[in-house]
C-alpha positions in Angstrom: 0.0 0.0 0.0 1.4 3.3 -1.0 0.7 6.5 1.0 1.1 9.9 -0.4 3.5 12.2 1.6 2.7 15.8 2.2 5.3 16.8 -0.4 4.0 14.6 -3.3 0.8 14.2 -5.3 -0.3 11.6 -7.9 0.1 12.4 -11.6 -3.4 13.1 -13.0 -2.5 11.4 -16.2 -1.4 8.3 -14.3 -4.2 8.2 -11.7 -7.1 10.5 -12.8 -9.5 8.9 -10.3 -7.5 9.8 -7.3 -9.0 12.6 -5.3 -5.8 14.5 -4.7 -5.1 14.6 -8.4 -8.0 17.0 -9.0 -5.9 20.1 -8.4 -3.6 19.1 -11.2 -6.1 18.4 -13.9 -5.2 20.3 -17.1 -7.1 21.4 -20.2 -5.4 18.6 -22.2 -7.7 16.0 -20.6 -10.8 17.9 -19.4 -10.9 21.0 -21.6 -10.6 23.3 -18.6 -8.4 23.7 -15.5 -9.4 23.5 -11.9 -8.2 26.7 -10.1 -6.3 26.4 -6.9 -8.4 28.5 -4.6 -5.8 29.1 -1.9 -3.0 27.5 0.0 -5.1 26.4 2.9 -7.4 24.4 0.6 -4.4 22.6 -0.9 -3.1 21.8 2.6 -6.6 20.3 3.5 -6.7 18.3 0.4 -3.2 16.9 1.0 -3.8 16.1 4.6 -7.3 14.6 4.2 -7.2 13.0 0.8 -3.5 12.4 0.4 -3.5 9.7 3.0 -6.1 7.6 1.2 -4.2 4.5 0.0 -3.5 4.2 -3.7 -5.3 1.2 -5.1 -2.8 -1.6 -5.3 -3.4 -5.4 -5.4 -3.6 -6.9 -2.0 -1.8 -10.1 -1.2 -2.7 -10.0 2.5 -5.6 -11.4 4.4 -9.2 -10.3 3.9 -10.0 -7.1 5.9 -12.9 -7.4 8.4 -16.0 -5.8 7.1 -16.1 -3.3 9.9 -12.7 -2.0 8.7 -13.6 -2.3 5.1 -16.3 0.3 5.4 -14.1 2.7 7.5 -12.1 3.5 4.4 -15.2 4.3 2.5 -16.3 6.6 5.3 -13.0 8.5 4.9 -13.6 8.9 1.2 -17.1 10.1 1.7 -15.9 12.7 4.2 -13.3 13.8 1.8 -15.9 14.3 -0.9 -17.8 16.6 1.3 -14.6 18.7 2.0 -13.8 18.9 -1.7 -17.4 19.2 -3.0 -16.7 22.4 -5.0 -13.6 21.0 -6.6 -15.3 17.7 -7.5 -18.2 19.4 -9.2 -15.7 21.1 -11.4 -14.1 17.9 -12.7 -16.7 17.3 -15.4 -19.3 14.6 -15.8 -18.9 10.9 -16.8 -19.0 9.9 -20.5 -21.6 11.8 -22.4 -25.1 10.4 -22.4 -27.5 11.0 -25.3 -30.3 13.4 -24.7 -33.4 11.7 -23.5 -31.5 8.7 -22.1 -31.8 8.0 -18.4 -28.6 7.8 -16.4 -28.7 4.7 -14.2 -26.3 3.1 -11.8 -26.2 -0.4 -10.3 -24.1 -0.7 -7.2 -23.4 -4.3 -8.2 -23.3 -5.5 -11.8 -26.2 -7.9 -11.3 -28.5 -5.0 -10.5 -27.0 -3.0 -13.4 -27.8 -5.9 -15.7 -31.5 -6.0 -14.7 -31.5 -2.2 -15.1 -30.3 -2.6 -18.7 -32.8 -5.4 -19.4 -35.7 -3.3 -18.4 -34.5 0.1 -19.6 -33.2 -1.0 -23.0 -32.2 1.8 -25.4 -33.7 4.5 -23.1 -31.2 3.9 -20.3 -27.4 4.3 -20.0 -26.3 1.9 -17.2 -23.1 1.8 -15.3 -22.1 -0.8 -12.7 -19.9 0.2 -9.7 -18.8 -3.3 -8.7 -18.3 -5.6 -11.6 -15.0 -7.4 -11.3 -15.5 -11.1 -10.4 -11.8 -11.4 -9.6 -11.9 -9.0 -6.7 -13.4 -9.0 -3.2 -16.4 -6.7 -3.2 -16.0 -6.0 0.5 -12.6 -4.3 -0.1 -13.9 -2.1 -2.8 -12.4 1.4 -2.7 -14.4 4.4 -4.0 -12.8 6.7 -6.6 -13.9 10.2 -7.8 -15.2 8.7 -11.0 -17.6 6.6 -8.9 -18.7 9.7 -7.0 -19.4 11.5 -10.2 -21.5 8.6 -11.5 -23.6 8.8 -8.3 -23.9 12.6 -8.4 -25.3 12.6 -12.0 -27.4 9.4 -11.8 -31.2 9.7 -12.1 -31.8 6.1 -10.9 -29.7 4.0 -8.6 -30.2 0.4 -7.5 -28.2 -0.7 -4.5 -28.3 -3.8 -2.2 -28.4 -2.4 1.3 -27.9 -4.4 4.5 -24.5 -2.8 4.9 -23.1 -4.6 1.8 -22.6 -1.4 -0.2 -22.9 1.2 2.5 -20.5 3.5 0.6 -23.4 4.2 -1.7 -25.4 5.9 1.0 -22.4 8.0 1.9 -21.8 9.1 -1.7 -25.5 9.9 -2.1 -25.5 12.0 1.0 -22.4 13.8 -0.2 -24.2 14.8 -3.4 -27.9 15.1 -2.6 -30.3 15.3 -5.5 -34.1 15.6 -5.6 -34.1 14.2 -9.1 -32.3 11.0 -8.2 -34.4 7.9 -7.4 -32.8 5.2 -5.3 -34.1 1.6 -5.1 -32.7 0.0 -2.0 -33.2 -3.7 -2.2 -33.2 -4.1 1.6 -36.0 -1.6 1.9 -37.8 -3.2 -1.1 -37.7 -6.6 0.7 -38.7 -5.1 4.0 -35.5 -6.4 5.8 -34.1 -5.1 9.0 -30.5 -3.8 9.4 -29.9 -7.0 11.5 -30.3 -9.2 8.4 -27.4 -11.7 8.7 -27.0 -12.5 5.0 -26.6 -9.5 2.7 -26.4 -11.5 -0.6 -30.0 -10.7 -1.4 -29.8 -11.3 -5.2 -29.4 -15.1 -4.6 -33.0 -15.2 -3.4 -35.1 -16.2 -6.4 -37.9 -13.9 -5.4 -35.7 -10.8 -5.1 -34.9 -9.8 -8.7 -38.5 -10.0 -10.0 -39.4 -7.4 -7.3 -36.4 -5.3 -8.2 -37.3 -5.5 -11.9 -40.9 -4.3 -11.2 -39.6 -1.4 -9.1 -37.2 -0.4 -11.9 -40.0 -0.4 -14.4 -42.1 1.8 -12.1 -39.2 4.3 -11.6 -38.2 4.4 -15.3 -41.9 5.1 -16.2 -41.9 8.0 -13.7 -38.8 9.4 -15.3 -40.0 8.9 -18.9 -43.8 8.4 -18.9 -43.8 8.5 -22.7 -42.0 5.2 -22.8 -44.2 3.4 -20.3 -45.4 0.8 -22.8 -41.8 0.1 -23.8 -40.7 -0.5 -20.2 -43.7 -2.6 -19.5 -43.0 -4.8 -22.5 -39.4 -5.3 -21.5 -40.5 -6.1 -17.9 -42.8 -8.8 -19.3 -39.9 -10.3 -21.3 -37.8 -10.3 -18.2 -40.5 -12.0 -16.1 -41.0 -14.7 -18.7 -37.3 -15.3 -18.8 -37.2 -15.6 -15.0 -39.8 -18.3 -15.2 -37.1 -20.7 -16.6 -35.2 -20.1 -13.3 -38.3 -20.8 -11.3 -38.8 -24.1 -13.1 -35.2 -25.0 -12.7 -35.4 -24.4 -8.9 -38.5 -26.5 -8.6 -37.1 -29.4 -10.7 -33.8 -29.4 -8.7 -35.7 -29.3 -5.4 -37.9 -32.3 -6.3 -34.8 -34.4 -7.0 -32.3 -33.3 -4.4 -34.3 -31.9 -1.4 -32.5 -32.5 1.9 -29.1 -33.2 0.4 -26.3 -32.0 2.8 -23.8 -29.4 1.5 -21.0 -27.3 3.1 -19.9 -23.8 2.3 -17.2 -21.2 3.1 -19.6 -18.2 3.2 -23.3 -17.5 3.1 -23.0 -16.1 -0.5 -25.4 -18.5 -2.1 -27.3 -19.6 1.0 -30.7 -18.1 -0.2 -30.4 -20.1 -3.4 -29.4 -23.3 -1.5 -32.5 -22.9 0.7 -34.8 -22.4 -2.3 -33.3 -25.5 -3.9 -34.1 -27.5 -0.7 -30.4 -28.2 0.1 -29.3 -28.5 3.7 -26.3 -26.3 4.5 -24.7 -27.9 7.5 -21.8 -25.4 7.9 -22.4 -23.4 11.1 -23.4 -19.9 10.2 -20.9 -18.6 12.8 -18.1 -20.1 10.5 -19.7 -18.6 7.4 -20.0 -15.2 9.0 -16.4 -15.2 10.3 -15.1 -16.0 6.8 -17.4 -13.4 5.2 -16.1 -10.7 7.7 -12.4 -11.6 7.4 -12.2 -13.1 10.9 -10.4 -16.3 11.6 -12.9 -19.0 12.5 -12.5 -20.8 15.8 -10.4 -24.0 15.8 -13.6 -25.9 16.7 -15.5 -24.7 13.7 -12.6 -25.4 11.4 -12.3 -28.9 12.8 -16.1 -29.3 12.2 -15.7 -28.3 8.6 -12.7 -30.6 8.1 -14.7 -33.5 9.5 -17.6 -32.9 7.1 -15.2 -33.1 4.2 -12.8 -35.8 5.4 -15.6 -38.3 6.1 -17.7 -37.1 3.2 -20.7 -36.1 5.3 -21.6 -33.6 2.6 -22.1 -34.2 -1.1 -21.0 -30.7 -2.3 -18.6 -28.1 -1.1 -19.4 -24.5 -2.2 -16.8 -21.7 -1.9 -16.6 -18.0 -2.8 -14.5 -17.8 -5.9 -13.8 -14.1 -5.3 -12.5 -14.3 -1.8 -9.9 -16.7 -0.4 -7.9 -17.1 2.9 -5.6 -19.8 4.2 -8.6 -21.5 5.8 -10.8 -21.6 2.7 -7.9 -22.6 0.5 -7.0 -25.5 2.8 -10.7 -26.6 2.9 -10.9 -26.5 -0.8 -7.8 -28.7 -1.0 -9.3 -31.1 1.6 -12.5 -31.4 -0.4 -10.6 -32.2 -3.5 -8.5 -34.9 -1.8 -11.6 -36.3 -0.1 -13.5 -36.6 -3.3 -16.2 -34.0 -2.4 -17.1 -32.1 -5.6 -16.5 -28.3 -5.5 -18.8 -25.6 -6.9 -17.7 -22.0 -7.1 -20.1 -19.2 -6.3 -19.7 -15.5 -6.9 -20.7 -12.2 -5.3 -20.8 -10.2 -8.5 -22.0 -11.6 -11.8 -19.3 -13.2 -13.9 -18.7 -11.4 -17.1 -18.8 -11.5 -20.0 -21.3 -14.0 -21.3 -24.0 -13.9 -18.5 -27.1 -12.0 -17.6 -28.6 -12.4 -14.2 -30.9 -15.3 -15.2 -28.2 -17.3 -17.0 -25.8 -16.8 -14.1 -28.3 -18.3 -11.6 -29.1 -21.1 -14.1 -25.3 -21.8 -14.4 -25.0 -22.1 -10.7 -27.9 -24.6 -10.5 -26.4 -26.5 -13.5 -23.1 -26.7 -11.6 -24.8 -28.1 -8.5 -26.7 -30.6 -10.6 -23.4 -31.9 -12.2 -21.8 -32.2 -8.8 -24.6 -34.3 -7.4 -25.3 -36.4 -10.5 -21.7 -37.0 -11.7 -19.5 -35.8 -8.9 -17.9 -33.2 -11.2 -16.5 -30.0 -9.8 -17.1 -26.6 -11.2 -14.2 -24.4 -10.0 -15.3 -21.5 -12.3 -18.5 -21.0 -14.2 
């Protein structure tokens, strides 16, 4: 991790998303310059923003969720302090007139936004890299600009993407509609599993809410949005059928997991996840599970007390890597699950169907799917 000293600043051409580069943006890249208002402002920017870590690949252990969100709080505070400067940095890529600017905090929500909005919506996803840990996501100024100019935002809630609330508060807008899936589902802040998109009933509700909000923004295209919602709903029916078919054949089968990523889907499929939730929550939050819980997991795999082992392909630790190796050596098939939608090649529906297909292969042929 590289920290900026008080006597250095990042090169805007090399790191244009870094907050402390704003003061050095030139006409060559933005068509205008950002004036330096006074020496005091630059000192504030250097002290507050300059200590934000530059984004570098992390080879260390996963950071606990409580710590993960602390960095986002610092960024949001910085955005408030430099609000005037930020607003001068220009807007994201130009959007055609009459097209709604929409943002999905996670790419699965952005995908549904695009499916419903079609040609009348320009959609951007904040978190979309299936090779990174979403919990360690670090906000950039480009993300802040996307939020500040968005007309419709879909976010998960339950603390999973709390940085979105901070960014929205830093750039309040009466013309921005926000669909918070936690609120839509009527869930409390104490909800233990934040991976709401794995619940088969969630996305149809989200899609309907999106259609309603898009219609409010562009009433003249109400029929177009309604038609695309109908197409989406029919497509989701194939997922409903797949869930029912799987459950009829494999209800009650015991499985183990590293995290509660796909727990809602496993429940819908009728599978019995025998991994203690305490273990799952510890791994999810970057905490070392207790020796007793690790031993319990090892026993499940060594003695093949479960028929499938599911692991989060985006997040690993010495514990999860060792369990994956143990599952392989014990002959327990492995299935990878993801927190953000794998891309390219998938939409939300095909992603969920691919996970169900991987579980079916594991149970019917003992074949592992280490990456879908």
